[in-house]
C-alpha positions in Angstrom: 0.0 0.1 0.0 3.0 2.4 0.3 2.7 2.9 -3.5 -0.8 4.1 -3.3 0.1 6.5 -0.3 3.1 7.7 -2.2 0.9 8.4 -5.2 -1.7 10.0 -3.0 1.0 12.4 -1.5 2.2 13.4 -4.9 -1.2 14.1 -6.2 -1.8 16.2 -3.1 1.5 18.1 -3.6 0.4 18.7 -7.3 -2.9 20.0 -6.2 -1.1 22.4 -3.9 1.1 23.5 -6.7 -1.7 24.1 -8.9 -3.5 26.3 -6.3 -0.2 28.1 -6.0 -0.1 28.6 -9.8 -3.6 29.9 -9.9 -3.0 32.4 -7.1 0.3 33.6 -8.9 -1.8 34.1 -12.3 -4.4 36.1 -10.6 -1.5 38.6 -9.6 -0.4 38.8 -13.3 -1.2 42.1 -15.3 -0.9 42.3 -19.1 -1.4 44.9 -21.6 -3.0 44.6 -25.1 -2.7 47.2 -27.8 -4.5 47.9 -31.0 -4.2 50.6 -33.8 -0.5 50.9 -33.5 -0.8 51.8 -29.7 -3.7 54.0 -30.2 -5.6 52.0 -27.6 -4.1 50.0 -24.7 -6.0 47.9 -22.2 -4.7 46.3 -19.1 -6.1 43.0 -17.7 -5.5 41.1 -14.5 -4.9 37.5 -14.3 -8.5 36.6 -13.7 -9.5 38.7 -16.8 -10.6 41.7 -15.0 -10.3 44.7 -17.1 -8.3 47.2 -15.0 -7.5 50.2 -17.3 -8.2 51.5 -20.8 -6.0 54.0 -22.4 -7.2 55.9 -25.5 -4.7 58.3 -27.1 -5.7 61.7 -28.2 -5.4 60.7 -32.0 -7.8 57.8 -31.4 -10.4 60.0 -29.6 -10.6 61.9 -33.0 -12.0 58.8 -34.6 -15.6 57.9 -34.8 -17.3 56.1 -31.9 -17.5 52.9 -34.0 -13.8 52.8 -34.8 -12.9 53.5 -31.0 -15.1 50.6 -30.1 -13.4 48.5 -32.5 -9.9 49.5 -31.1 -11.0 48.7 -27.6 -12.3 45.3 -28.7 -9.1 44.5 -30.6 -7.0 45.7 -27.6 -9.0 43.6 -25.1 -8.5 40.6 -27.5 -4.7 41.2 -27.8 -4.4 41.4 -24.0 -6.5 38.3 -23.6 -4.2 36.3 -25.8 -1.2 37.7 -24.0 -2.7 36.6 -20.8 -3.2 33.2 -22.1 0.6 33.0 -23.1 1.7 34.4 -19.7 -0.6 32.1 -17.8 0.6 29.1 -19.6 4.2 30.1 -18.9 3.5 30.4 -15.2 1.6 27.1 -15.1 4.5 25.3 -17.0 7.0 26.6 -14.2 4.8 25.1 -11.5 4.0 21.7 -13.2 7.2 21.2 -14.6 5.9 21.2 -18.3 2.8 19.1 -17.7 0.1 20.5 -20.0 -2.6 20.8 -17.5 -5.5 23.1 -17.8 -5.5 26.0 -15.4 -8.8 25.0 -13.8 -7.6 21.5 -13.1 -8.9 20.0 -10.0 -7.9 16.9 -8.2 -10.7 14.2 -7.8 -10.3 14.4 -3.9 
């Protein structure tokens, strides 16, 4: 039974590492940009929109274009966050390709 106990303790250690990774990822902030840096957005690790920066030249555009620039900047930030999250998760799990919301069955 020591094999099972060893496996269980390793699984619990992995669960703790995953929780640590999730906590670390929540602290991340990334930026996304669009329109040649006309619009920048900042997202936190849990996808909370923290800041939107619209440059003066962008403010001269129509509302529809500004909306499109904000959406594009958000999508860019989201992609950057996915990459950064994957990097952080890989550091914790030693390269195992586990999903961020991975839960142990116990």
